[in-house]
C-alpha positions in Angstrom: -0.1 0.2 0.1 1.1 3.6 -0.7 1.4 5.6 2.5 0.3 8.8 0.4 -3.3 7.2 0.1 -3.3 5.9 4.0 -6.3 7.0 5.9 -5.7 8.5 9.3 -2.6 10.5 9.5 -0.3 10.7 12.2 -0.1 13.8 14.6 3.1 15.5 15.8 2.2 16.4 19.4 1.1 13.9 22.1 -3.2 14.1 22.5 -3.8 16.5 25.6 -6.8 13.9 26.0 -4.5 10.9 26.5 -4.6 9.3 29.8 -2.5 6.4 29.3 0.5 5.3 27.2 -1.4 3.2 24.9 -4.9 5.7 24.1 -1.8 8.3 23.3 -0.5 6.3 20.9 -3.5 5.3 18.9 -4.7 8.7 18.8 -1.0 10.1 17.5 -0.6 7.1 14.8 -4.2 7.5 13.4 -5.1 4.0 14.6 -8.5 5.5 16.3 -10.9 8.4 16.3 -13.4 9.1 19.3 -17.1 10.0 18.3 -18.4 9.7 21.9 -17.4 9.0 25.2 -16.1 5.8 25.3 -17.1 5.1 21.4 -14.2 5.0 19.0 -13.7 4.7 15.0 -10.7 2.1 14.2 -9.2 3.7 11.6 -7.5 1.8 8.9 -4.2 0.9 10.9 -6.8 0.2 14.1 -8.4 -2.2 11.8 -5.6 -4.2 11.0 -4.4 -4.7 14.1 -7.7 -5.6 15.6 -8.1 -8.2 12.4 -4.9 -9.9 13.1 -5.7 -10.1 16.7 -9.3 -11.6 16.2 -7.7 -14.3 13.5 -5.4 -15.7 16.1 -8.4 -15.9 18.5 -10.0 -17.6 15.6 -7.9 -20.1 15.2 -6.9 -20.9 18.5 -11.0 -21.5 19.1 -11.3 -23.1 16.1 -8.4 -25.6 17.3 -10.3 -26.7 20.7 -13.3 -27.3 18.0 -15.6 -24.5 19.3 -17.6 -23.5 16.2 -18.1 -20.1 15.3 -21.6 -18.1 15.4 -22.9 -14.3 15.2 -25.6 -13.4 17.7 -27.3 -10.2 17.4 -26.1 -7.2 19.2 -30.3 -5.9 20.1 -32.0 -8.3 22.3 -35.7 -8.3 23.9 -36.5 -7.1 27.6 -38.2 -10.9 27.4 -35.4 -12.7 26.5 -32.8 -10.9 29.1 -35.7 -11.8 31.7 -35.2 -15.4 30.8 -32.5 -15.3 33.7 -33.4 -12.0 35.5 -31.1 -10.1 34.7 -32.9 -7.3 33.1 -33.9 -5.9 36.3 -30.9 -7.0 38.4 -28.3 -5.1 36.1 -28.0 -1.3 36.5 -27.9 1.6 34.3 -24.6 -0.1 32.4 -27.2 -1.9 30.5 -28.6 0.4 27.9 -32.1 -0.2 27.4 -34.7 1.1 25.0 -38.1 0.2 23.2 -38.3 0.1 19.4 -41.0 1.4 16.8 -43.4 -0.7 18.2 -42.9 -0.1 22.2 -41.3 -3.4 22.7 -38.8 -3.1 25.5 -34.9 -3.9 23.6 -31.3 -3.7 25.1 -28.3 -3.5 23.8 -26.3 -6.7 24.6 -23.1 -6.3 27.0 -22.7 -9.8 27.3 -24.6 -12.8 25.6 -25.2 -15.5 27.9 -29.0 -15.5 27.2 -28.5 -15.2 23.5 -26.3 -18.0 23.6 -28.9 -20.4 25.6 -31.6 -19.1 23.1 -29.5 -20.2 19.9 -29.2 -23.8 21.0 -32.5 -24.2 22.8 -33.8 -27.4 21.6 -30.4 -27.7 19.2 -28.9 -30.1 21.5 -31.6 -31.9 22.4 -29.7 -35.3 22.7 -26.9 -36.2 25.3 -25.0 -37.2 22.0 -24.3 -33.6 21.1 -22.4 -33.0 24.4 -19.8 -31.5 24.9 -20.2 -28.6 22.3 -19.0 -25.1 22.5 -20.2 -21.6 20.4 -18.4 -18.8 20.0 -18.4 -15.1 17.9 -16.5 -12.2 17.7 -19.0 -9.4 17.7 -20.0 -5.8 18.9 -20.9 -5.0 22.2 -22.6 -2.2 24.5 -21.8 -1.0 28.1 -23.2 2.1 29.2 -19.7 2.5 31.3 -20.0 5.4 33.7 -16.5 6.2 33.7 -14.5 5.5 30.5 -11.1 6.0 30.1 -7.6 5.3 28.8 -8.9 5.0 25.1 -9.7 1.2 24.3 -8.9 0.1 27.9 -12.1 1.3 29.1 -14.8 2.2 26.8 -19.0 1.8 26.1 -18.9 0.1 22.4 -16.2 -2.4 22.1 -15.5 -5.6 20.0 -15.2 -8.8 22.2 -14.6 -12.5 21.6 -17.3 -14.6 23.6 -17.6 -17.8 23.7 -20.2 -20.9 25.4 -19.8 -24.4 26.5 -22.7 -26.9 27.5 -22.1 -29.8 29.3 -23.6 -33.0 30.9 -21.2 -33.3 33.7 -19.2 -31.1 35.9 -16.1 -33.0 35.0 -16.8 -32.3 31.1 -16.9 -28.8 32.1 -13.6 -28.6 34.3 -11.9 -30.5 31.1 -13.4 -28.2 28.4 -12.5 -25.4 31.0 -9.0 -26.3 31.0 -8.8 -26.3 27.4 -10.1 -22.6 26.8 -7.4 -21.9 30.0 -4.6 -23.1 28.2 -6.1 -22.0 24.5 -5.8 -18.4 26.1 -2.1 -19.3 27.2 -1.7 -19.5 23.6 -3.5 -16.2 22.2 -1.7 -14.2 24.5 1.7 -15.7 23.6 1.1 -15.4 19.9 -0.4 -11.7 20.4 3.1 -11.1 21.9 2.4 -10.4 25.9 3.1 -14.1 27.1 3.6 -12.4 30.4 -0.4 -12.5 31.1 -1.0 -14.4 34.1 -4.2 -16.2 35.1 -5.7 -15.0 38.7 -8.5 -16.5 40.2 -11.5 -13.8 40.4 -15.1 -13.1 41.3 -17.8 -14.4 39.4 -19.7 -10.8 39.9 -23.1 -10.8 37.7 -22.0 -13.4 35.7 -22.7 -15.9 38.5 -21.3 -19.5 38.7 -18.7 -21.2 41.1 -15.5 -20.5 39.8 -13.5 -18.2 37.4 -10.1 -16.6 36.5 -9.0 -13.6 34.9 -6.0 -12.8 32.4 -4.3 -10.1 33.7 -1.5 -8.1 32.4 0.4 -6.9 35.2 1.4 -2.7 34.7 1.1 0.3 36.0 -1.7 1.5 34.1 -4.0 -1.4 35.4 -7.2 -0.4 37.5 -7.3 -3.9 39.0 -5.4 -5.0 42.2 -3.9 -8.4 41.9 -2.1 -10.2 44.8 0.8 -12.6 44.0 3.0 -14.5 46.2 6.9 -14.2 45.3 7.3 -17.8 47.3 4.8 -20.2 45.5 2.3 -19.6 42.4 -0.4 -18.6 44.0 -2.2 -15.8 42.4 -6.1 -13.5 42.6 -7.7 -10.7 42.2 -8.1 -8.6 45.2 -11.8 -9.1 45.2 -11.3 -12.5 46.2 -7.4 -12.9 47.5 -7.3 -14.4 50.8 -4.4 -14.6 53.2 -3.7 -17.0 56.4 -5.3 -15.9 59.3 -4.2 -12.4 61.0 -2.0 -13.3 64.5 -3.6 -11.9 67.1 -2.4 -8.2 68.0 -3.7 -8.8 71.7 -3.7 -11.8 74.0 -4.5 -10.7 77.3 -8.5 -10.5 78.3 -9.1 -7.0 80.0 -12.7 -5.8 81.5 -14.3 -3.1 79.4 -13.1 0.3 80.6 -14.4 3.8 79.0 -11.6 6.2 77.6 -12.6 10.0 77.2 -11.2 10.7 73.9 -12.2 14.6 73.3 -13.0 14.9 69.2 -10.9 12.2 68.3 -12.9 10.3 65.6 -10.9 9.1 63.4 -8.2 6.1 63.6 -5.1 7.8 62.7 -6.2 10.1 65.6 -7.1 8.0 68.0 -3.7 5.6 67.4 -1.6 9.1 68.2 -4.1 9.9 71.1 -3.5 7.0 72.8 0.2 6.0 71.6 -1.1 2.8 70.4 -0.5 0.9 66.8 -3.7 0.3 65.1 -3.5 -3.2 65.3 -5.2 -2.9 69.0 -8.4 -1.0 67.5 -11.4 -2.1 66.2 -13.2 0.1 63.7 -16.8 0.1 62.2 -17.1 0.9 58.3 -20.9 1.5 57.6 -23.2 1.0 54.5 -26.7 1.6 53.3 -28.3 -1.3 51.7 -30.6 0.4 49.2 -32.6 -3.0 48.0 -33.7 -3.6 51.6 -33.2 0.1 53.2 -31.1 -1.1 56.4 -27.4 -0.1 57.6 -25.2 -2.6 57.6 -22.0 -2.0 60.0 -18.8 -3.8 59.5 -16.4 -4.3 62.3 -12.8 -5.1 61.0 -9.2 -4.5 63.0 -7.9 -0.7 62.5 -5.5 -2.3 60.3 -7.5 -3.9 57.6 -9.5 -2.4 55.0 -13.1 -3.8 53.9 -13.1 -5.9 50.7 -16.4 -4.8 49.3 -16.7 -7.5 47.2 -16.3 -9.8 49.4 -19.0 -8.0 51.6 -21.4 -8.1 48.6 -21.1 -11.3 47.7 -21.4 -12.8 51.7 -24.4 -10.2 51.8 -25.8 -11.2 48.5 -26.1 -7.9 47.5 -25.2 -6.4 43.7 -22.9 -3.3 43.8 -25.6 -0.6 42.9 -27.7 -1.6 46.2 -24.9 -1.4 48.2 -23.3 2.1 49.3 -21.4 3.9 51.8 -23.6 5.4 54.5 -24.0 9.4 54.9 -23.5 10.7 58.3 -27.4 11.5 59.2 -29.8 12.1 62.3 -30.5 8.3 62.6 -29.4 7.5 66.2 -25.7 6.5 65.2 -22.7 8.1 66.7 -20.5 8.9 63.9 -17.0 8.8 64.9 -17.3 6.9 67.9 -19.0 4.1 66.7 -18.7 0.5 68.4 -20.1 -3.2 69.1 -21.3 -2.6 72.5 -24.4 -0.5 73.3 -24.9 0.5 69.2 -28.0 2.4 68.5 -29.6 3.1 65.3 -33.3 4.2 64.3 -32.7 1.9 61.5 -33.1 -1.9 60.7 -29.1 -2.6 61.1 -27.1 -5.8 60.0 -23.6 -6.7 61.5 -20.7 -8.3 59.8 -17.8 -9.2 61.9 -14.3 -9.8 60.4 -11.7 -12.8 61.1 -9.5 -10.3 62.2 -11.2 -10.1 65.7 -12.1 -13.5 66.0 -9.2 -14.5 68.2 -8.2 -10.8 70.0 -8.7 -10.7 73.4 -8.8 -7.2 74.3 -9.3 -4.3 71.6 -10.6 -0.3 72.0 -13.8 0.4 69.7 -15.7 3.2 69.7 -18.8 3.2 72.9 -21.4 4.6 70.7 -21.1 7.9 72.9 -19.7 11.4 71.8 -16.0 11.8 72.6 -15.6 8.2 74.2 -14.0 4.8 73.1 -14.1 2.1 75.1 -11.1 -0.9 75.9 -11.1 -4.8 76.7 -13.6 -5.3 73.9 -13.9 -8.9 73.2 -15.8 -9.6 70.6 -16.6 -13.0 71.4 -17.0 -12.3 74.8 -18.9 -9.0 75.0 -21.0 -8.8 71.6 -21.5 -12.8 71.1 -20.3 -12.7 67.7 -21.4 -16.1 66.1 -19.7 -16.2 62.9 -16.4 -14.2 61.9 -16.4 -14.0 58.4 -13.3 -12.7 55.6 -14.4 -9.6 54.6 -10.5 -7.5 54.5 -8.5 -6.8 51.9 -5.5 -8.6 51.7 -2.0 -6.4 52.1 1.7 -7.1 51.2 1.8 -7.6 55.1 0.0 -10.7 55.1 0.9 -13.8 54.8 0.2 -16.1 51.9 -3.1 -18.7 52.0 -1.2 -21.4 50.2 2.3 -21.4 51.3 2.0 -19.4 54.6 5.5 -17.1 53.8 5.2 -13.3 53.8 6.1 -12.9 50.8 2.8 -11.3 49.2 2.8 -8.6 46.7 0.7 -6.5 45.1 0.6 -5.0 41.5 -1.8 -3.0 38.9 -3.2 -5.0 35.9 -5.4 -5.0 33.0 -8.1 -7.8 32.6 -7.4 -8.9 29.2 -9.4 -12.3 29.2 -11.8 -14.0 31.7 -13.4 -17.8 31.9 -16.3 -18.6 34.0 -17.8 -21.8 35.4 -21.7 -20.7 35.0 -23.5 -23.6 36.1 -27.0 -24.1 35.4 -28.0 -20.3 36.0 -29.0 -19.9 32.6 -29.9 -22.9 31.2 -32.1 -23.6 34.1 -33.5 -20.1 34.1 -34.4 -20.2 30.3 -35.7 -23.9 30.2 -32.9 -25.6 28.4 -33.0 -29.6 28.6 -31.4 -32.5 26.9 -32.6 -36.1 27.5 -29.5 -38.3 28.9 -28.7 -41.7 28.0 -31.7 -43.2 29.8 -34.3 -40.8 28.2 -34.3 -38.6 31.1 -34.5 -34.7 30.9 -31.4 -32.7 32.1 -30.5 -29.4 32.4 -26.9 -28.6 30.7 -24.1 -27.1 32.4 -22.6 -24.1 31.0 -18.7 -22.3 31.0 -18.4 -18.6 29.0 -15.1 -17.3 27.9 -14.3 -13.5 26.8 -11.8 -11.7 25.4 -11.9 -7.9 24.4 -10.3 -7.5 21.4 -9.7 -3.6 21.7 -8.6 -3.4 24.7 -6.2 -6.7 23.9 -4.6 -4.1 21.3 -4.3 -1.0 23.8 -2.8 -3.8 26.4 -0.1 -5.0 24.0 1.4 -1.1 23.9 0.8 -0.7 27.8 3.8 -3.7 27.9 5.3 -3.0 24.6 5.4 0.3 23.4 7.7 3.6 24.5 5.7 7.5 24.2 7.6 7.4 20.5 7.3 4.3 19.2 4.6 1.3 19.2 7.0 -2.1 18.8 4.0 -4.2 17.5 4.7 -7.7 18.0 5.3 -9.2 14.1 2.1 -11.4 14.5 0.0 -8.0 14.7 1.7 -5.5 13.3 -0.6 -3.4 11.1 2.0 -3.9 8.1 5.3 -6.7 8.0 7.3 -4.5 6.2 7.8 -0.6 5.6 9.9 0.8 2.8 11.0 4.5 3.9 13.1 5.5 0.5 14.8 9.1 0.8 14.3 11.3 -2.0 11.5 9.1 -3.8 10.1 12.1 -5.5 13.1 13.5 -6.5 15.8 10.7 -7.3 14.7 8.6 -10.1 17.4 5.8 -9.6 16.0 5.7 -5.7 12.7 5.3 -7.0 13.2 2.5 -9.4 14.5 0.4 -6.9 12.4 1.2 -4.1 9.3 0.1 -6.8 11.1 -3.1 -7.6 11.5 -3.7 -4.0 8.3 -2.9 -3.0 6.8 -5.0 -5.9 8.7 -8.5 -5.1 8.0 -8.3 -1.7 4.5 -8.0 -2.2 4.5 -10.7 -5.0 6.3 -12.9 -1.9 2.6 -12.3 0.0 4.2 -9.8 2.3 2.1 -7.0 3.7 4.2 -3.8 2.5 3.7 -0.2 3.1 5.5 2.3 1.0 6.4 5.7 1.9 6.1 7.8 -1.6 5.3 10.8 0.4 7.7 14.2 -0.3 8.9 14.5 3.4 12.2 14.8 4.9 13.7 11.6 7.1 13.0 12.7 9.9 9.5 12.7 9.9 9.3 9.6 7.6 11.1 7.7 10.4 8.8 9.1 13.4 5.8 8.2 11.3 7.4 4.7 10.9 7.9 4.4 14.7 4.5 5.3 15.3 3.3 2.6 12.7 5.5 0.3 14.0 6.1 -2.7 11.1 8.6 -5.2 12.5 10.9 -4.4 9.4 11.8 -1.1 8.0 14.1 -0.9 5.2 15.6 2.6 4.2 16.4 3.4 0.7 18.8 5.8 0.0 21.4 7.1 -2.9 24.2 6.5 -1.1 23.7 2.7 -0.1 22.3 2.1 -3.2 25.5 3.1 -4.5 27.1 0.3 -2.0 24.4 -2.3 -3.2 23.1 -1.9 0.4 19.6 -1.6 2.3 19.2 -0.3 5.7 17.4 -2.6 7.5 15.7 -1.8 11.2 13.9 -5.0 12.7 11.9 -5.1 15.7 13.9 -5.4 19.2 17.3 -4.1 17.3 18.9 -1.1 18.8 20.4 -0.3 15.3 19.8 -0.7 11.9 21.8 -3.5 9.8 23.2 -3.0 6.4 22.2 -5.6 4.4 23.1 -6.9 0.6 20.8 -6.2 -2.1 20.8 -9.5 -3.3 20.6 -11.0 0.0 17.2 -8.9 1.3 15.0 -11.6 0.5 16.4 -14.0 2.3 17.2 -11.9 5.3 13.5 -10.5 5.6 12.4 -14.3 5.4 14.8 -15.6 8.3 13.5 -12.6 10.4 9.6 -12.9 9.9 9.9 -17.3 10.7 11.9 -16.0 14.0 9.0 -14.4 15.0 6.4 -17.0 14.0 5.2 -18.5 18.1 
């Protein structure tokens, strides 16, 4: 292709709106163009990269016998009511009415549609197990779009769904997807992606893994252990039980703490560590109109995902409680003598279970109490894990204090859904005894655009994209100097271009009347793994100047050897 014809010009300056490296490079390189918040056009360069990622995904899905389908983006309320998610999901599900007044949605995920698509198509156990997948547009009315393609509202996703007659079958196919995902991420150039245990969230089910690229741009917090292979998303991460900070049981005594409301102020006022304190974190549950008070050791933080799962409440219905005239003594809340004008549920974290004597609020302005023992004074019957794991904790698997917390971008996920959707939608098959049974499901997703941006977060710098060879928009970028002025350069360049295209390479020829500096800067943003510079001086010596992906310096290659040289390089990058 001639670069003068390429739609989507590069930009000289770093875009002011770019919040992440990948966002800036995709805008500056002319890969994407924003139409609205979280909604982008993929320009030709972006579409080329996206298509290559899609083809890699498609090849690996086909390799494990998943069958490609294409389900509609638009679905009816009736379909989403099948599993009860039309009302359960909040405003991120875009709802609308069509011209007949029928309630419709733009699908953000396709579990219901997948079940509908195969309903009555697999009526016998002999069809099982089987998988279907699609690469399709989805829409999630994301409240905080950010980072270019990292968090968007409209996106392209590969989602797959497997159907089974037993848990053993699900586990076997789940492992196939697990391995296929590792191959996909290696082939697109980021083999360092790790799989971590994760929360099933709105998907439901018995288990899930997220594939995480650990990098500073990530929003998720990932817990890993340097001494073993333990890894988990912070939402579900566990640690060994907390070692008690207090072991001597004492009687309750009141302490005057005038205007001392925060944990930091209390530790300074009493000159004790936060491990000797219990704190209260207060939430309001919208669906039941009640207060939820979580008591936890003061050096810990509440993991709201764990809390929501324990309470069986979605994230929109559990919010931090504002201070108001409701009978609660904010700043001095404690477990003994708590008062409220609103129905209240108490949750006790496991960090309190073996503490003999802690200091907590007295439910009285300007007072705390010491000597609190939750088993003795509160009669707490159940202690549950609602704490965030910290780097100071010990690993739940190996017991060593070598946990590390990193940022990560989720580039894929896999879920064991169980019978949540098939049961709700009445999907059945006849087993070998002729008895109707409900299939078990798994689902498996990869966001194509997010994966493209994540590769840049891992491999690029702010000047050069460094696409891995498998997904670069072009294999070879020919950059002739004085192409429009020097007939000799033009003739040699045109011959090279024609022959490389004839050999099946994707070649971009910079035929523009631009300076060498402009051409090289643009070439860095386009990121072909091989750049061939044709110049009058090198032609005199029968050489091409070749700069390859991963090389610090360019190499002079004999003109007669250029095709063999390129073939060797390209084969060396194959995964």
